[in-house]
Each structure stands twice: as structure tokens, then as C-alpha cells.
N, C-alpha and C positions, 0 to 999 in steps of 0.2 A: 142237416149235417151234409157236407159235400162227400162224393165218392169219387176216387181217381178211376176213370176208365182206362186211362194210360199215365204213367208217372214218369217224370224226367229221372234220367239216372243221375248219379252224384255230378257234380260240376265237373267239367275237364278241367284239369291242371293249367292255368294260364301262366304258371311259373313267375307269379307277380314280383317277388323279391329280386329275381334275376332281371326282370324288365326295369324295376326301379334303380337297381345299381348300375345298369347299364345306361339308361337315360340320364342319370345325375353324372356320370362319368363324361358323357359327351357334351352335356350342357356346360359342366365346368370348363372342359376344353374349348368350347365356342366361346364362354365368357371371357378366357384368359387369353387365347390364341385368336380368336375372332375370324377374320376370312380365311386365314390359313387353314384352321381347323374344319372349317366349312368345307373347303375345297378337298382336304383329305377324307372327308366322311363321303362326299358326294362321289368321289372316285372309287371308295370302298364299296359302297351300297349300290350305286347306279351305274358305275363305270363311266361316269360324266367326267370330262377334262375340258369342256369348252366353257364360254362365257355363261353366267347364270341369268343375267337380264337380257331378255329377247328384245332385238331391235325391231322399230316399227316395220321395216321391210321383211324381217323374218316372220313377224306375226302375219303380215299380209299374204305372204307366200304360203303359209300353212292354211290361212283361210281360203285361199284361191283353190285349194284341193277338196274342200268340203261341198259335197253335192247339194244343188239349191233346194231340194226337198228337206235335206237335214236342216239347212238354215232356216226354211221356213218354220220347221217344227221346233227348232230351238227358240226362235223368235216368238212362236206362239207361248211356249213355256215361259219366256222371259217377261212377256206382256202380261201374263197371268200373275207371276210371283211379284213383279214390281208393282203391278197395278194393286195387289192386295196389301203390299208394304207402304205404298203411298196412303190407302185408306186408314191403315194402321197409324200412320204418322198424323193424317188430318184428325183422328180420334183423340189425340193427344192436345193438350192446350196449355198455353201460358194465362196466368191470371194474377190480378191484384185482389185482395180483400181487406176490409177495415172492420175488423171484429171489435175492436174497441176504438172509440172515436180518436183519429189523428195517428193510429198505430197502422201504418201500412206493410202487410205482408205480401209476397209475391213469389211467383215461381217462374223460373225460365228454363227452357229446354235447349240445351247446347249439345250439339254432336260432337263426337270424339273427333279429333284432328287427323289420326292415322289409324287405319284398320287393316289387320293382315288375314288375308282369307286363305285357308289350306283347302286344296282340291285333292283328294287322295287318287293314286294310281293303282296298281296292283291289277287285279284280274278284270277290272272293268275301268271304262272311260266316263268318268264322272261329270259329264256336261251339266247334268240337272244341279249337282252340287255347286258347280262354278256360279250358275244363276242365282241359286238360293242364297248364296253369301254374299256376292258382290253386289246383285242387285238389291238386296235389303239394306246394305251399308249405304249404297247411293240413295235410296228413297230416303234415308235418315239424315242425309246431308254431310256424310263424312267427306271431308275435303280431299284425302289422299287415301288410296287403297292399293295395297301392294297384295299380289297373289302368287301363291307358289303351288306348282304341281309337279310331281316327278316326271323325269324324262322317260320316254319308252323308246330305248335304241338311241337314235341321233336326233331326237326331236321330241317335243311333248306332243300329246294327242291333238290332231287339228280339230276336231269338234270342240274339245275343252278351250283350245286357244280362241275359237270363234265365240264361244259362250262368255269366256272373260272379257274379251275385247267389246262384245255387244252389251255387256252388263256395266262396263264402265271401269274396269280396272286400269289404275294408272300406270303400274309396273307389273309385268308378268315375268316370273321366275322359273327356268327350268331346275326345280329343287325340291326334293321330298324328304320325308322322315323328320327326325329330331333336329336335323340340320337346317331344315326350313323352317320350324317352328323357333329356333334360336336365332335365325337370321332375321326373321321378322320381329321378334321381341326386342333384339339389340340394335335393329336398325342397320345391319351390316349391307353393304354394298350400295345402300340408298341413302344411308345417314337420315333415316326417318323411322325411329323406334315405333313400333305400333302401340297404340294405346289399348287396343283390344285384339285377341286373335280368335278367329271363328272357323267352323269347318269340321267335318268327320275325318276321322283317320283310324289306323291300327292302334294296337296296344302302347306302341311306342309313342306315337303321337299324342295320344290321350293323356299319357303319364308326363310327357313333357309340358303339355298345357296345364296340368295340375300342378307340377311342380313350381311353374312360373306364375301361378295364379296369386294375386296380391301385389305382384311387381307389375303385372299387366292384367287386363280384364280378360275373361273367356266367355264363351257362350254357355256351354253346358258340361258337365263331367260325364263324359261319354264312355258307354261300354258297348257290347255287341247289340245290333239292332234287335228290337223286340216288337213282336205283333200278338194281340190277343183279340180273339172273335168270339162276340157273344150271339149265340144262335139258339132260335126256339124250333119247335117242330115245323114250322112253316118254310124253314131254310131249304135251300137246295144243296144237299150234301156235296155234290160236284164244286159247286161254286165256292164253298167253304173249304174244301180240300184244295183247290187251286189257288185260291187265295193264300191259305197257309203256307203252300210250297213256295209261292211267289216271294216269301219273305225268308224261307228256309235257304234259298239259294245264295244269300249274300255272305254268310259266314258260317263256318263249321259248327260254331257256338251260339248262333243266333235262337233265342228261345222263342218258340210260338205255342200259344195257348189256345185251347178251345173250352168255353164255359157254354153248357146247355142244360135245359131242363128236360132234354128228350133223349133217353137212353138209346132209342133206335137211331136217332140222327148220330150220336156220338159215336156207336159202334160201327155205323156205316162209314163214317168218315175215316175212322181208324182202319178199316178194311181196304179203303181205296188209295189212302195215302202213298203206300210203297208203289202202287201202279202209276200214279200221277208223277211220283218222283222218277221212277224209271224211264219215263217217257221223255224227261228233259235230254237235252243233248249232252250234258255233263252233270250227272246226277250225284256224283260223290259228296260234294259238300252239303248239299240239301239232305241226303240221305242221313249224314252225320248229324246235322241240326235237329231233325225229326227224332232219330232214334235215341239220341242223348239229351235233347233239351225240350222235347215236344210234350205237352200235357193235354189230356182232355178231361175235363172235370164236369161231374154231373151234379147239378144243384137242385133245390127243391122247386124254386120259382124265380120269377125276375127280381124280386127283392134281393135273394140270396146271390143271384150273378152279379148284380150291381156291388153287392157288399165285397165278394170274392175279387171283382175286378178292380175296385178301389184299392184293395189290399195288394194286389199284383203293381198296380200304379204303372202299367205298361205304357211303353213309348207310343205305340199305335193301339187304338181300340176300335174295332169294327163292329157294328151292330146290325144282324140281319135278323130282324124280328119285328113283331107288331109293335104299335104304339111307339114310334121313334122319339117322338117329343117327350114322352115320358122318361126314357134314357137320357135325352138331352138335357132334362130338368135335374135327374138324379145322380147321373155319373158325375164325380169329382175330381179323380185322379187319373190323368192321361196326358200325353204330350200332345196328341192330335186325335180327333174323334172322326170317324167315317160313319155316316148313317144311311143304312138301306143297302138293298142288294146292288143297286146301280153305282156304288161308291166304294171303290176298291182302295186299299192302302197304296197299291201302284199309282194310281192317279195323283195322291198327294206327294208320293216320291218323284213324280215326273213333271205333271203338266197342270194341276187343278189350280195352284197358286198359294195354298197354304205353305208353310216352310217346312222342309223336312229334316231340318237339324233340330233334334228333339231330345228331351231328357231321357235318360235309361237308369237302370238300378234303382228304381223306385224315387228318383229324384222328381218325378211328376207330383209327388206329395206337396212339393213346397216351390216347383219351377215350372214355367212354361219353356217353350223352345224359343229358337232364334227369332227375333222379331225387332222391328226398328227400335224400340226401347232398349234393347241391348246396346245400341250404339249411341244411345242419347243420355246425357247426364241431366237429372232433374235437379236443378239448383234452386236455393231458395234466397230471398233477399227481405230486408226490412228497412223502413224508414219511419223516424219518430220525430214528432214536433216537440218543442221544449214542454209544452203543456201536456202532452201525452206522457211525459216522465212523471207527472203527479201520480199516476196510477200504476204504471208499469214500474217504475223505479222503487216506489214504496213496497209493491209485492216481491220483486226481485230481492230487495234488501232482506225483508224478513224471510223469505225462503232461503236464501243463502245462509243465513244465520241458524234456520233450523238444521240445516245440513253441516253446519260448523265451518263454512267457507267464508271467513271474514274478509279475504281480498276481494271475493265477488260482491259482497255486501258493500263495501267501501267504494267500489266502481260505481254502484248506484247511488250511494249517499252523496258523494262528491257533486253529482249532478243535480241532486234534491237541493243541496245547499246553495249552488250556483244559481239554479234558475228560480228557486223560490226563497230568496233571502229574508231571514225574518219569520218565515212561517213555521209552525209548529206541527209536528206529526204525531200520531198516536204510538209511536215508538221512538227511541232514542236514536238520532241521525248522527254518526259519526263526524266530527268537526276535523276535517282534514288539515293537517299542519302544512304551512307554506316551505318550500324547499328551493323556492327561486326569489 
């Protein structure tokens, strides 16, 4: 039986109906009035009246302002993320199989032709998100990548521009919000509609992606970032607290959860969290996140911690406890897993190499995060010889009639009649009339 040492307050109102109404209105306008509607929204929300597609010389000028140390660090993050994505791609394979003689079944892996990558702006410059989305699409073999990021004043952020350029974006646009998602989805300004749009964003961006899903592909249904820490009595409470705060700072409604089998650890973390938060340069957002969305759950043992964690199905799950391999084997629902004190979620967010665009709101029960497979279609094909029709055709004909689908049955029967004239089968094969 679990005990809450700290319980989250009632969820903060996200005014979801208002968001849905506004996003639908904006997308309808973009769909109908296209570039003109985008220009109006960009001026309204970002004060932007310039060209949306950055010229190469503009990108180079931005990159020239980025300090070399920052370039080196972003390049390292790119090498990790792209390298991991390449390994993911190598783990996928095409194949042919002959399960029945002369029936050849195969699988091809074909990348999407155009991907849209959204990089949010707002309070932070998300250079890491630029790498995570564009570099993964590039490793998947996507042939054309459009990236959108909101302008900040008279330009986009220079480190984001460097990260997008380094990662291989073919087009970089100074454009944010719903208007960016609509632009990429409908191929405005580029005449290249995106097959899939990926990347994190605020509630309006997430809702725009949700509304367009089906018309285009998307990476994940995203909500506020989530982080869950599993810690036993051996964990350092200060490290646990600092790691929780590191995720609290992202949004005022970012849930953070601590599961522990040690009441002493849980109470110590609760005691020091306000002090760690107050020490931030800007503690307001983290304080709101912890006060309203933070929980500390006391569990009986490691088995119960795993059960509760899998029920939460958090975006990030961090384990600071003994026998890490046991947790790796037994945990099932998470976006990404961080094992051991030396492995903080912040590393995955920035530089370790696994993708940080991950499922939230319990979507980890059925989906992983962004990976090369999101950009690749697994397509099947088949080839049959005439002789293979003797088995496949006969079974297909009978199964079709079990289902009441006579047209399907006759598509098999006509081949049995043509390929095996005069032969009898253990069922009545339809004798197709000639209309030619």
C-alpha cells in the first residue's frame, strides 16, 4: 500500500477548450488563406514582418556570432545524438522470407521524403532540440528537412541556427507557434508539404500537431515534461532534490515524482526542495511546478516502486538504487530510462545521445520517443510464382468465402482456373465468365 508523503494539488487549468478553439481557427485560416494568414499570425504573435526563410548568408552571419566553445559543445551533442540515431537505423533491416515454397515476402525501409522539425523559443534557446529532431531525421535518410523556430527580436537564436545548420536542415525558417506547424504541414513558402512534423512545443503547438495527425504524421502527443525518480535508502537526497528541480524549471505545470521505499529519504527531499528551488536565479516556475505538480510516494519495496512507476508511465524515469540491472529488466513503461547516480535526466536532455523528444501523459504505455523509425515507413511486398498459387490461392479462396467476400474469392479462383486448367480442387472453384 503506497503512502503519499507529498501529494500534487488539483491539476492547474490548462483551458484546453479555449486552446482547441483558437488552434482550429488558426489552422482553418492558414489552410484557406495560406501564406497571407501565416504572415498575419507571425506579426501578431512574434512582431515579425521580415522574410521567413533564412538565406544562407543570414545563417552564416548568425553562426559567426556563436563562440567557438559553444560550437564545440553543440557539435559534441550532435555527434552523440546523430551517432545513436545511426545505430538505431543500423538495427533496422530489410529482408525477404520464403515461408511457403515460391511465396516471397519482403520488407523495405523507406524514409519519408519531407520532415518538418519544430524548435521552440520562449524562455529558453533550445539548441539541443534542434539537434534531436533534425539529426535524427537526417540519420533516417529523410531527403528534405524544413526547420522552424520562433524569432527572438530581429533574428532567431544564433546557437539554434548553428545547431540546425550543423544537423542538416535544408530550410530554416524564422517562424513559431501554430503558424509554423501549419506552414510545414501545408508546404507553404517551400512547396514541400511535410510528411511528418516532430519537435516539442507549447500547448498550442501540441494541439496543432494533434489536429493535423492523420493528414500528416507526428512524433508524440506531447504535454508538459515529466520526470520520475526511483530512489532507495542508499540515494543521496541532495542529488535527488537537484535532479527533481532540474526538471521543475522547464514549465510551471511540469510534474515531478519521487518513489522511494525510505521514509527518511522522502522526508529529507521534501525538506530541502524549497531551499534548492530558492537558490535558482529564477525560482518562480520551479516553485510552481513543485508545489502544484510534485509528489513523493512511499512504497513498500522495489517491486511496488516498479509497479507504481509503470502506472505513472513517465516521460523520464531515473533510478538511484541498488541492482540497476533488475530495474532495467523489470521497468516497462517510460519514455527514456536513466540508470544510476551518475546518469541524470539533464544529460539525456542535452548531450548523452538518446533522444529527448519523448511521450508524456502516459503515452509511454504504448509508444517510445522520437527515433529514426518515426521517419521510416516499413513497407511490405510479395511475389508469387504460378505454382505458389496452388496453395495460396486455394486457401485465400476458402477464407474469403468463410468471411462472405465472394469478390475476393473469385480473384483467387480465376488464377486457379488459369494456372491449373482441368485440375480439380477439394472445393468448388468459380468458373469466371468471359467478357472480352
